[in-house]
PDB file with one MODEL, atoms N, CA, C and O in Angstrom:
MODEL        1
ATOM      1  N   MET A   1       0.985  13.761  81.636  1.00  0.00           N
ATOM      2  CA  MET A   1       1.191  14.498  80.456  1.00  0.00           C
ATOM      3  C   MET A   1       2.392  15.412  80.538  1.00  0.00           C
ATOM      4  O   MET A   1       2.546  16.073  81.565  1.00  0.00           O
ATOM      5  N   VAL A   2       3.305  15.511  79.487  1.00  0.00           N
ATOM      6  CA  VAL A   2       4.457  16.420  79.420  1.00  0.00           C
ATOM      7  C   VAL A   2       4.241  17.431  78.523  1.00  0.00           C
ATOM      8  O   VAL A   2       3.845  17.173  77.387  1.00  0.00           O
ATOM      9  N   LEU A   3       4.504  18.837  78.984  1.00  0.00           N
ATOM     10  CA  LEU A   3       4.294  19.759  78.063  1.00  0.00           C
ATOM     11  C   LEU A   3       5.781  20.227  77.619  1.00  0.00           C
ATOM     12  O   LEU A   3       6.715  20.438  78.392  1.00  0.00           O
ATOM     13  N   TYR A   4       5.798  20.340  76.263  1.00  0.00           N
ATOM     14  CA  TYR A   4       6.961  20.721  75.651  1.00  0.00           C
ATOM     15  C   TYR A   4       6.989  22.154  75.352  1.00  0.00           C
ATOM     16  O   TYR A   4       5.971  22.595  74.819  1.00  0.00           O
ATOM     17  N   GLU A   5       7.882  22.916  75.569  1.00  0.00           N
ATOM     18  CA  GLU A   5       8.093  24.219  75.044  1.00  0.00           C
ATOM     19  C   GLU A   5       8.303  24.147  73.571  1.00  0.00           C
ATOM     20  O   GLU A   5       9.099  23.295  73.175  1.00  0.00           O
ATOM     21  N   VAL A   6       7.751  24.859  72.758  1.00  0.00           N
ATOM     22  CA  VAL A   6       7.963  24.921  71.386  1.00  0.00           C
ATOM     23  C   VAL A   6       9.060  26.076  71.194  1.00  0.00           C
ATOM     24  O   VAL A   6       8.796  27.218  71.569  1.00  0.00           O
ATOM     25  N   MET A   7      10.230  25.783  70.637  1.00  0.00           N
ATOM     26  CA  MET A   7      11.058  26.567  70.301  1.00  0.00           C
ATOM     27  C   MET A   7      11.078  27.013  68.919  1.00  0.00           C
ATOM     28  O   MET A   7      11.164  26.166  68.030  1.00  0.00           O
ATOM     29  N   ARG A   8      11.009  28.234  68.643  1.00  0.00           N
ATOM     30  CA  ARG A   8      11.122  28.737  67.198  1.00  0.00           C
ATOM     31  C   ARG A   8      12.408  28.806  66.731  1.00  0.00           C
ATOM     32  O   ARG A   8      13.323  29.113  67.495  1.00  0.00           O
ATOM     33  N   SER A   9      12.611  28.541  65.479  1.00  0.00           N
ATOM     34  CA  SER A   9      13.900  28.875  64.817  1.00  0.00           C
ATOM     35  C   SER A   9      14.090  30.045  64.534  1.00  0.00           C
ATOM     36  O   SER A   9      13.113  30.693  64.160  1.00  0.00           O
ATOM     37  N   PRO A  10      15.324  30.656  64.615  1.00  0.00           N
ATOM     38  CA  PRO A  10      15.423  32.074  64.284  1.00  0.00           C
ATOM     39  C   PRO A  10      14.954  32.591  63.076  1.00  0.00           C
ATOM     40  O   PRO A  10      15.146  31.852  62.110  1.00  0.00           O
ATOM     41  N   ASP A  11      14.434  33.574  62.874  1.00  0.00           N
ATOM     42  CA  ASP A  11      13.953  34.127  61.633  1.00  0.00           C
ATOM     43  C   ASP A  11      15.094  34.693  60.903  1.00  0.00           C
ATOM     44  O   ASP A  11      15.470  35.832  61.177  1.00  0.00           O
ATOM     45  N   VAL A  12      15.616  34.066  60.092  1.00  0.00           N
ATOM     46  CA  VAL A  12      17.086  34.363  59.450  1.00  0.00           C
ATOM     47  C   VAL A  12      16.755  35.519  58.459  1.00  0.00           C
ATOM     48  O   VAL A  12      17.629  36.359  58.245  1.00  0.00           O
ATOM     49  N   ASP A  13      15.563  35.610  57.851  1.00  0.00           N
ATOM     50  CA  ASP A  13      15.456  36.774  56.948  1.00  0.00           C
ATOM     51  C   ASP A  13      15.260  38.138  57.826  1.00  0.00           C
ATOM     52  O   ASP A  13      15.768  39.190  57.437  1.00  0.00           O
ATOM     53  N   ARG A  14      14.572  38.071  58.914  1.00  0.00           N
ATOM     54  CA  ARG A  14      14.305  39.208  59.860  1.00  0.00           C
ATOM     55  C   ARG A  14      15.796  39.609  60.342  1.00  0.00           C
ATOM     56  O   ARG A  14      16.213  40.765  60.272  1.00  0.00           O
ATOM     57  N   ILE A  15      16.493  38.605  60.802  1.00  0.00           N
ATOM     58  CA  ILE A  15      17.982  38.935  61.337  1.00  0.00           C
ATOM     59  C   ILE A  15      18.862  39.686  60.234  1.00  0.00           C
ATOM     60  O   ILE A  15      19.620  40.635  60.437  1.00  0.00           O
ATOM     61  N   ARG A  16      18.597  39.063  59.048  1.00  0.00           N
ATOM     62  CA  ARG A  16      19.463  39.688  57.851  1.00  0.00           C
ATOM     63  C   ARG A  16      19.048  41.190  57.574  1.00  0.00           C
ATOM     64  O   ARG A  16      19.849  42.088  57.313  1.00  0.00           O
ATOM     65  N   CYS A  17      17.794  41.315  57.662  1.00  0.00           N
ATOM     66  CA  CYS A  17      17.272  42.604  57.157  1.00  0.00           C
ATOM     67  C   CYS A  17      17.455  43.821  58.372  1.00  0.00           C
ATOM     68  O   CYS A  17      17.459  45.026  58.116  1.00  0.00           O
ATOM     69  N   GLU A  18      17.584  43.316  59.548  1.00  0.00           N
ATOM     70  CA  GLU A  18      17.889  44.228  60.711  1.00  0.00           C
ATOM     71  C   GLU A  18      19.137  44.399  60.996  1.00  0.00           C
ATOM     72  O   GLU A  18      19.411  45.310  61.778  1.00  0.00           O
ATOM     73  N   LYS A  19      20.109  43.653  60.496  1.00  0.00           N
ATOM     74  CA  LYS A  19      21.532  43.743  60.793  1.00  0.00           C
ATOM     75  C   LYS A  19      22.130  45.047  60.203  1.00  0.00           C
ATOM     76  O   LYS A  19      21.911  45.497  59.079  1.00  0.00           O
ATOM     77  N   GLN A  20      22.888  45.546  61.123  1.00  0.00           N
ATOM     78  CA  GLN A  20      23.473  46.903  60.811  1.00  0.00           C
ATOM     79  C   GLN A  20      24.781  46.687  59.950  1.00  0.00           C
ATOM     80  O   GLN A  20      25.657  45.912  60.332  1.00  0.00           O
ATOM     81  N   LEU A  21      24.874  47.364  58.839  1.00  0.00           N
ATOM     82  CA  LEU A  21      25.876  47.071  57.742  1.00  0.00           C
ATOM     83  C   LEU A  21      26.637  48.377  57.436  1.00  0.00           C
ATOM     84  O   LEU A  21      26.094  49.463  57.634  1.00  0.00           O
ATOM     85  N   SER A  22      27.885  48.277  56.956  1.00  0.00           N
ATOM     86  CA  SER A  22      28.618  49.289  56.589  1.00  0.00           C
ATOM     87  C   SER A  22      28.054  49.519  55.200  1.00  0.00           C
ATOM     88  O   SER A  22      27.334  48.661  54.690  1.00  0.00           O
ATOM     89  N   MET A  23      28.358  50.662  54.558  1.00  0.00           N
ATOM     90  CA  MET A  23      27.890  51.001  53.111  1.00  0.00           C
ATOM     91  C   MET A  23      28.275  49.912  52.033  1.00  0.00           C
ATOM     92  O   MET A  23      27.436  49.598  51.189  1.00  0.00           O
ATOM     93  N   PRO A  24      29.520  49.332  52.042  1.00  0.00           N
ATOM     94  CA  PRO A  24      29.877  48.422  51.088  1.00  0.00           C
ATOM     95  C   PRO A  24      29.169  47.050  51.443  1.00  0.00           C
ATOM     96  O   PRO A  24      29.047  46.199  50.562  1.00  0.00           O
ATOM     97  N   ALA A  25      28.750  46.853  52.593  1.00  0.00           N
ATOM     98  CA  ALA A  25      28.068  45.480  52.903  1.00  0.00           C
ATOM     99  C   ALA A  25      26.661  45.689  52.536  1.00  0.00           C
ATOM    100  O   ALA A  25      26.001  44.766  52.057  1.00  0.00           O
ATOM    101  N   PHE A  26      26.164  46.878  52.740  1.00  0.00           N
ATOM    102  CA  PHE A  26      24.683  47.129  52.382  1.00  0.00           C
ATOM    103  C   PHE A  26      24.668  47.175  50.836  1.00  0.00           C
ATOM    104  O   PHE A  26      23.680  46.706  50.271  1.00  0.00           O
ATOM    105  N   LEU A  27      25.605  47.661  50.154  1.00  0.00           N
ATOM    106  CA  LEU A  27      25.617  47.692  48.465  1.00  0.00           C
ATOM    107  C   LEU A  27      25.533  46.444  48.047  1.00  0.00           C
ATOM    108  O   LEU A  27      24.667  46.158  47.220  1.00  0.00           O
ATOM    109  N   GLU A  28      26.416  45.467  48.540  1.00  0.00           N
ATOM    110  CA  GLU A  28      26.248  44.002  48.219  1.00  0.00           C
ATOM    111  C   GLU A  28      25.085  43.567  48.459  1.00  0.00           C
ATOM    112  O   GLU A  28      24.494  43.052  47.509  1.00  0.00           O
ATOM    113  N   ALA A  29      24.435  43.629  49.708  1.00  0.00           N
ATOM    114  CA  ALA A  29      23.170  42.902  50.185  1.00  0.00           C
ATOM    115  C   ALA A  29      22.070  43.556  49.348  1.00  0.00           C
ATOM    116  O   ALA A  29      21.187  42.802  48.938  1.00  0.00           O
ATOM    117  N   TYR A  30      22.001  44.824  49.043  1.00  0.00           N
ATOM    118  CA  TYR A  30      21.000  45.673  48.081  1.00  0.00           C
ATOM    119  C   TYR A  30      20.818  44.952  46.878  1.00  0.00           C
ATOM    120  O   TYR A  30      19.747  44.481  46.495  1.00  0.00           O
ATOM    121  N   ASN A  31      22.093  44.875  46.202  1.00  0.00           N
ATOM    122  CA  ASN A  31      22.136  44.424  44.640  1.00  0.00           C
ATOM    123  C   ASN A  31      21.859  42.788  44.693  1.00  0.00           C
ATOM    124  O   ASN A  31      21.356  42.270  43.696  1.00  0.00           O
ATOM    125  N   GLU A  32      22.157  42.033  45.759  1.00  0.00           N
ATOM    126  CA  GLU A  32      21.859  40.697  45.724  1.00  0.00           C
ATOM    127  C   GLU A  32      20.348  40.383  45.547  1.00  0.00           C
ATOM    128  O   GLU A  32      19.467  40.945  46.199  1.00  0.00           O
ATOM    129  N   ASP A  33      20.130  39.425  44.594  1.00  0.00           N
ATOM    130  CA  ASP A  33      18.704  38.868  44.320  1.00  0.00           C
ATOM    131  C   ASP A  33      17.755  40.068  43.978  1.00  0.00           C
ATOM    132  O   ASP A  33      16.542  39.928  44.135  1.00  0.00           O
ATOM    133  N   LEU A  34      18.290  41.262  43.508  1.00  0.00           N
ATOM    134  CA  LEU A  34      17.519  42.375  42.851  1.00  0.00           C
ATOM    135  C   LEU A  34      16.817  41.914  41.636  1.00  0.00           C
ATOM    136  O   LEU A  34      17.405  41.166  40.855  1.00  0.00           O
ATOM    137  N   PRO A  35      15.618  42.297  41.418  1.00  0.00           N
ATOM    138  CA  PRO A  35      14.899  41.916  40.092  1.00  0.00           C
ATOM    139  C   PRO A  35      15.617  42.718  39.013  1.00  0.00           C
ATOM    140  O   PRO A  35      16.097  43.828  39.242  1.00  0.00           O
ATOM    141  N   GLU A  36      15.668  42.159  37.916  1.00  0.00           N
ATOM    142  CA  GLU A  36      16.265  42.705  36.803  1.00  0.00           C
ATOM    143  C   GLU A  36      15.654  44.085  36.359  1.00  0.00           C
ATOM    144  O   GLU A  36      16.307  44.858  35.657  1.00  0.00           O
ATOM    145  N   GLN A  37      14.399  44.364  36.784  1.00  0.00           N
ATOM    146  CA  GLN A  37      13.802  45.697  36.221  1.00  0.00           C
ATOM    147  C   GLN A  37      14.430  46.827  37.221  1.00  0.00           C
ATOM    148  O   GLN A  37      14.336  48.013  36.904  1.00  0.00           O
ATOM    149  N   PHE A  38      14.995  46.485  38.288  1.00  0.00           N
ATOM    150  CA  PHE A  38      15.403  47.492  39.127  1.00  0.00           C
ATOM    151  C   PHE A  38      16.997  47.927  38.946  1.00  0.00           C
ATOM    152  O   PHE A  38      17.907  47.101  38.889  1.00  0.00           O
ATOM    153  N   PRO A  39      17.160  49.220  38.873  1.00  0.00           N
ATOM    154  CA  PRO A  39      18.371  49.695  38.767  1.00  0.00           C
ATOM    155  C   PRO A  39      19.319  49.118  39.841  1.00  0.00           C
ATOM    156  O   PRO A  39      18.864  48.983  40.977  1.00  0.00           O
ATOM    157  N   LYS A  40      20.613  48.760  39.578  1.00  0.00           N
ATOM    158  CA  LYS A  40      21.612  48.504  40.529  1.00  0.00           C
ATOM    159  C   LYS A  40      22.267  49.593  41.167  1.00  0.00           C
ATOM    160  O   LYS A  40      22.743  50.487  40.468  1.00  0.00           O
ATOM    161  N   ALA A  41      22.362  49.636  42.562  1.00  0.00           N
ATOM    162  CA  ALA A  41      22.972  50.539  43.155  1.00  0.00           C
ATOM    163  C   ALA A  41      24.506  50.628  43.011  1.00  0.00           C
ATOM    164  O   ALA A  41      25.137  49.609  42.731  1.00  0.00           O
ATOM    165  N   THR A  42      25.105  51.769  43.187  1.00  0.00           N
ATOM    166  CA  THR A  42      26.536  51.836  43.210  1.00  0.00           C
ATOM    167  C   THR A  42      27.027  52.490  44.449  1.00  0.00           C
ATOM    168  O   THR A  42      26.221  53.100  45.153  1.00  0.00           O
ATOM    169  N   ALA A  43      28.351  52.412  44.793  1.00  0.00           N
ATOM    170  CA  ALA A  43      28.879  53.256  46.111  1.00  0.00           C
ATOM    171  C   ALA A  43      28.506  54.774  45.798  1.00  0.00           C
ATOM    172  O   ALA A  43      28.049  55.454  46.716  1.00  0.00           O
ATOM    173  N   GLU A  44      28.679  55.307  44.582  1.00  0.00           N
ATOM    174  CA  GLU A  44      28.503  56.850  44.291  1.00  0.00           C
ATOM    175  C   GLU A  44      27.104  57.137  44.709  1.00  0.00           C
ATOM    176  O   GLU A  44      26.819  58.017  45.522  1.00  0.00           O
ATOM    177  N   LEU A  45      26.182  56.305  44.081  1.00  0.00           N
ATOM    178  CA  LEU A  45      24.708  56.719  44.324  1.00  0.00           C
ATOM    179  C   LEU A  45      24.335  56.513  45.756  1.00  0.00           C
ATOM    180  O   LEU A  45      23.465  57.235  46.245  1.00  0.00           O
ATOM    181  N   LEU A  46      24.982  55.493  46.545  1.00  0.00           N
ATOM    182  CA  LEU A  46      24.574  55.460  47.972  1.00  0.00           C
ATOM    183  C   LEU A  46      25.213  56.645  48.701  1.00  0.00           C
ATOM    184  O   LEU A  46      24.624  57.070  49.695  1.00  0.00           O
ATOM    185  N   VAL A  47      26.305  57.198  48.329  1.00  0.00           N
ATOM    186  CA  VAL A  47      26.739  58.331  48.967  1.00  0.00           C
ATOM    187  C   VAL A  47      25.919  59.448  48.680  1.00  0.00           C
ATOM    188  O   VAL A  47      25.700  60.206  49.624  1.00  0.00           O
ATOM    189  N   GLU A  48      25.409  59.718  47.558  1.00  0.00           N
ATOM    190  CA  GLU A  48      24.492  60.677  47.029  1.00  0.00           C
ATOM    191  C   GLU A  48      23.022  60.702  47.871  1.00  0.00           C
ATOM    192  O   GLU A  48      22.432  61.676  48.339  1.00  0.00           O
ATOM    193  N   PHE A  49      22.690  59.424  47.888  1.00  0.00           N
ATOM    194  CA  PHE A  49      21.483  59.032  48.661  1.00  0.00           C
ATOM    195  C   PHE A  49      21.593  59.473  50.198  1.00  0.00           C
ATOM    196  O   PHE A  49      20.743  60.167  50.756  1.00  0.00           O
ATOM    197  N   LYS A  50      22.693  59.006  50.776  1.00  0.00           N
ATOM    198  CA  LYS A  50      22.971  59.613  52.191  1.00  0.00           C
ATOM    199  C   LYS A  50      22.871  61.002  52.517  1.00  0.00           C
ATOM    200  O   LYS A  50      22.199  61.477  53.433  1.00  0.00           O
ATOM    201  N   LYS A  51      23.812  61.809  51.447  1.00  0.00           N
ATOM    202  CA  LYS A  51      23.567  63.111  51.534  1.00  0.00           C
ATOM    203  C   LYS A  51      22.320  63.863  51.439  1.00  0.00           C
ATOM    204  O   LYS A  51      22.144  64.916  52.051  1.00  0.00           O
ATOM    205  N   GLN A  52      21.477  63.337  50.694  1.00  0.00           N
ATOM    206  CA  GLN A  52      20.176  63.691  50.409  1.00  0.00           C
ATOM    207  C   GLN A  52      19.029  63.152  51.517  1.00  0.00           C
ATOM    208  O   GLN A  52      17.883  63.597  51.581  1.00  0.00           O
ATOM    209  N   ASN A  53      19.483  62.293  52.216  1.00  0.00           N
ATOM    210  CA  ASN A  53      18.467  61.778  53.273  1.00  0.00           C
ATOM    211  C   ASN A  53      19.258  61.537  54.564  1.00  0.00           C
ATOM    212  O   ASN A  53      19.376  60.409  55.042  1.00  0.00           O
ATOM    213  N   THR A  54      19.783  62.610  55.099  1.00  0.00           N
ATOM    214  CA  THR A  54      20.578  62.609  56.294  1.00  0.00           C
ATOM    215  C   THR A  54      19.747  62.169  57.499  1.00  0.00           C
ATOM    216  O   THR A  54      20.291  61.633  58.465  1.00  0.00           O
ATOM    217  N   ALA A  55      18.375  62.405  57.444  1.00  0.00           N
ATOM    218  CA  ALA A  55      17.555  62.062  58.773  1.00  0.00           C
ATOM    219  C   ALA A  55      17.540  60.534  58.930  1.00  0.00           C
ATOM    220  O   ALA A  55      17.250  60.036  60.018  1.00  0.00           O
ATOM    221  N   LEU A  56      17.866  59.739  57.802  1.00  0.00           N
ATOM    222  CA  LEU A  56      17.636  58.287  57.866  1.00  0.00           C
ATOM    223  C   LEU A  56      18.846  57.668  58.640  1.00  0.00           C
ATOM    224  O   LEU A  56      18.809  56.529  59.105  1.00  0.00           O
ATOM    225  N   PHE A  57      19.970  58.543  58.747  1.00  0.00           N
ATOM    226  CA  PHE A  57      21.168  57.931  59.299  1.00  0.00           C
ATOM    227  C   PHE A  57      21.385  58.635  60.773  1.00  0.00           C
ATOM    228  O   PHE A  57      22.006  59.690  60.896  1.00  0.00           O
ATOM    229  N   LYS A  58      20.902  58.049  61.676  1.00  0.00           N
ATOM    230  CA  LYS A  58      21.157  58.522  63.029  1.00  0.00           C
ATOM    231  C   LYS A  58      22.565  58.158  63.431  1.00  0.00           C
ATOM    232  O   LYS A  58      23.211  58.929  64.140  1.00  0.00           O
ATOM    233  N   GLN A  59      23.095  56.947  62.982  1.00  0.00           N
ATOM    234  CA  GLN A  59      24.347  56.511  63.279  1.00  0.00           C
ATOM    235  C   GLN A  59      25.077  56.608  61.892  1.00  0.00           C
ATOM    236  O   GLN A  59      24.702  55.902  60.956  1.00  0.00           O
ATOM    237  N   VAL A  60      26.023  57.403  61.780  1.00  0.00           N
ATOM    238  CA  VAL A  60      26.775  57.784  60.612  1.00  0.00           C
ATOM    239  C   VAL A  60      27.110  56.939  59.672  1.00  0.00           C
ATOM    240  O   VAL A  60      26.990  57.346  58.517  1.00  0.00           O
ATOM    241  N   ARG A  61      27.545  55.744  59.863  1.00  0.00           N
ATOM    242  CA  ARG A  61      28.064  54.676  59.035  1.00  0.00           C
ATOM    243  C   ARG A  61      27.083  53.521  58.853  1.00  0.00           C
ATOM    244  O   ARG A  61      27.309  52.571  58.104  1.00  0.00           O
ATOM    245  N   THR A  62      25.906  53.675  59.639  1.00  0.00           N
ATOM    246  CA  THR A  62      25.179  52.286  59.662  1.00  0.00           C
ATOM    247  C   THR A  62      24.096  52.268  58.729  1.00  0.00           C
ATOM    248  O   THR A  62      23.415  53.292  58.687  1.00  0.00           O
ATOM    249  N   TRP A  63      23.767  51.237  57.906  1.00  0.00           N
ATOM    250  CA  TRP A  63      22.750  51.018  57.009  1.00  0.00           C
ATOM    251  C   TRP A  63      22.014  49.692  57.447  1.00  0.00           C
ATOM    252  O   TRP A  63      22.617  48.814  58.064  1.00  0.00           O
ATOM    253  N   SER A  64      20.831  49.599  57.137  1.00  0.00           N
ATOM    254  CA  SER A  64      20.001  48.190  57.130  1.00  0.00           C
ATOM    255  C   SER A  64      19.031  47.866  56.060  1.00  0.00           C
ATOM    256  O   SER A  64      18.280  48.770  55.691  1.00  0.00           O
ATOM    257  N   LEU A  65      18.949  46.746  55.537  1.00  0.00           N
ATOM    258  CA  LEU A  65      17.969  46.486  54.524  1.00  0.00           C
ATOM    259  C   LEU A  65      16.749  46.890  55.000  1.00  0.00           C
ATOM    260  O   LEU A  65      16.033  47.476  54.189  1.00  0.00           O
ATOM    261  N   ASP A  66      16.288  46.709  56.226  1.00  0.00           N
ATOM    262  CA  ASP A  66      14.933  46.957  56.793  1.00  0.00           C
ATOM    263  C   ASP A  66      14.563  48.357  56.719  1.00  0.00           C
ATOM    264  O   ASP A  66      13.436  48.647  56.319  1.00  0.00           O
ATOM    265  N   GLN A  67      15.378  49.246  57.056  1.00  0.00           N
ATOM    266  CA  GLN A  67      15.351  50.683  57.276  1.00  0.00           C
ATOM    267  C   GLN A  67      15.683  51.508  55.812  1.00  0.00           C
ATOM    268  O   GLN A  67      15.136  52.585  55.572  1.00  0.00           O
ATOM    269  N   HIS A  68      16.547  50.933  54.964  1.00  0.00           N
ATOM    270  CA  HIS A  68      16.898  51.768  53.907  1.00  0.00           C
ATOM    271  C   HIS A  68      16.556  51.083  52.500  1.00  0.00           C
ATOM    272  O   HIS A  68      16.331  51.793  51.520  1.00  0.00           O
ATOM    273  N   ARG A  69      16.524  49.742  52.427  1.00  0.00           N
ATOM    274  CA  ARG A  69      16.346  49.180  50.994  1.00  0.00           C
ATOM    275  C   ARG A  69      15.228  49.792  50.286  1.00  0.00           C
ATOM    276  O   ARG A  69      15.459  50.322  49.199  1.00  0.00           O
ATOM    277  N   LYS A  70      13.959  49.786  50.796  1.00  0.00           N
ATOM    278  CA  LYS A  70      12.804  50.318  49.940  1.00  0.00           C
ATOM    279  C   LYS A  70      13.005  51.842  49.782  1.00  0.00           C
ATOM    280  O   LYS A  70      12.587  52.318  48.726  1.00  0.00           O
ATOM    281  N   LYS A  71      13.510  52.572  50.561  1.00  0.00           N
ATOM    282  CA  LYS A  71      13.765  53.936  50.247  1.00  0.00           C
ATOM    283  C   LYS A  71      14.936  54.299  49.194  1.00  0.00           C
ATOM    284  O   LYS A  71      14.924  55.328  48.518  1.00  0.00           O
ATOM    285  N   VAL A  72      15.930  53.334  49.146  1.00  0.00           N
ATOM    286  CA  VAL A  72      16.937  53.408  48.006  1.00  0.00           C
ATOM    287  C   VAL A  72      16.071  53.039  46.707  1.00  0.00           C
ATOM    288  O   VAL A  72      16.095  53.776  45.721  1.00  0.00           O
ATOM    289  N   MET A  73      15.342  51.922  46.746  1.00  0.00           N
ATOM    290  CA  MET A  73      14.633  51.556  45.633  1.00  0.00           C
ATOM    291  C   MET A  73      13.813  52.520  44.979  1.00  0.00           C
ATOM    292  O   MET A  73      13.712  52.589  43.755  1.00  0.00           O
ATOM    293  N   ASP A  74      13.141  53.372  45.906  1.00  0.00           N
ATOM    294  CA  ASP A  74      12.241  54.466  45.528  1.00  0.00           C
ATOM    295  C   ASP A  74      12.861  55.536  44.814  1.00  0.00           C
ATOM    296  O   ASP A  74      12.387  56.157  43.862  1.00  0.00           O
ATOM    297  N   TRP A  75      14.218  55.723  45.492  1.00  0.00           N
ATOM    298  CA  TRP A  75      15.030  56.992  45.076  1.00  0.00           C
ATOM    299  C   TRP A  75      15.754  56.839  43.932  1.00  0.00           C
ATOM    300  O   TRP A  75      15.862  57.745  43.106  1.00  0.00           O
ATOM    301  N   LEU A  76      16.326  55.624  43.800  1.00  0.00           N
ATOM    302  CA  LEU A  76      17.391  55.331  42.687  1.00  0.00           C
ATOM    303  C   LEU A  76      16.845  55.517  41.125  1.00  0.00           C
ATOM    304  O   LEU A  76      17.652  55.986  40.323  1.00  0.00           O
ATOM    305  N   PRO A  77      15.569  55.187  40.679  1.00  0.00           N
ATOM    306  CA  PRO A  77      15.385  55.247  39.501  1.00  0.00           C
ATOM    307  C   PRO A  77      15.482  56.956  38.898  1.00  0.00           C
ATOM    308  O   PRO A  77      15.840  57.282  37.766  1.00  0.00           O
ATOM    309  N   ALA A  78      15.099  57.782  39.891  1.00  0.00           N
ATOM    310  CA  ALA A  78      15.212  59.110  39.359  1.00  0.00           C
ATOM    311  C   ALA A  78      16.683  59.694  39.367  1.00  0.00           C
ATOM    312  O   ALA A  78      16.982  60.804  38.926  1.00  0.00           O
ATOM    313  N   HIS A  79      17.522  58.816  39.912  1.00  0.00           N
ATOM    314  CA  HIS A  79      18.956  59.376  40.054  1.00  0.00           C
ATOM    315  C   HIS A  79      19.975  58.473  39.334  1.00  0.00           C
ATOM    316  O   HIS A  79      21.172  58.572  39.607  1.00  0.00           O
ATOM    317  N   THR A  80      19.531  57.606  38.431  1.00  0.00           N
ATOM    318  CA  THR A  80      20.363  56.923  37.638  1.00  0.00           C
ATOM    319  C   THR A  80      20.293  57.395  36.133  1.00  0.00           C
ATOM    320  O   THR A  80      19.230  57.846  35.708  1.00  0.00           O
ATOM    321  N   ARG A  81      21.389  57.304  35.328  1.00  0.00           N
ATOM    322  CA  ARG A  81      21.305  57.758  34.184  1.00  0.00           C
ATOM    323  C   ARG A  81      21.102  56.608  33.057  1.00  0.00           C
ATOM    324  O   ARG A  81      21.923  55.692  33.012  1.00  0.00           O
ATOM    325  N   VAL A  82      20.218  56.641  32.318  1.00  0.00           N
ATOM    326  CA  VAL A  82      19.789  55.849  31.378  1.00  0.00           C
ATOM    327  C   VAL A  82      20.790  55.922  29.993  1.00  0.00           C
ATOM    328  O   VAL A  82      20.905  56.961  29.343  1.00  0.00           O
ATOM    329  N   SER A  83      21.468  54.700  29.659  1.00  0.00           N
ATOM    330  CA  SER A  83      22.486  54.789  28.795  1.00  0.00           C
ATOM    331  C   SER A  83      21.890  54.505  27.245  1.00  0.00           C
ATOM    332  O   SER A  83      22.649  54.535  26.277  1.00  0.00           O
TER     333      SER A  83
ENDMDL
END
């Protein structure tokens, strides 16, 4: 009897979520596939978010979907202007 080691495929979604991103790359990834009912982020809003949430940024320029996306989603509605 031969035993085969089962190799798992890389978890592409997990890799994408944990990847460290610059603010422009995070902005693009954040707005990608965002449900219509959620407000879109802008660079200006992300700068303000970062100022108000300095504890989330141990590395000055690094963002990740895993760590920041949900927090931005929760923060954004109260900080966007309704036209």
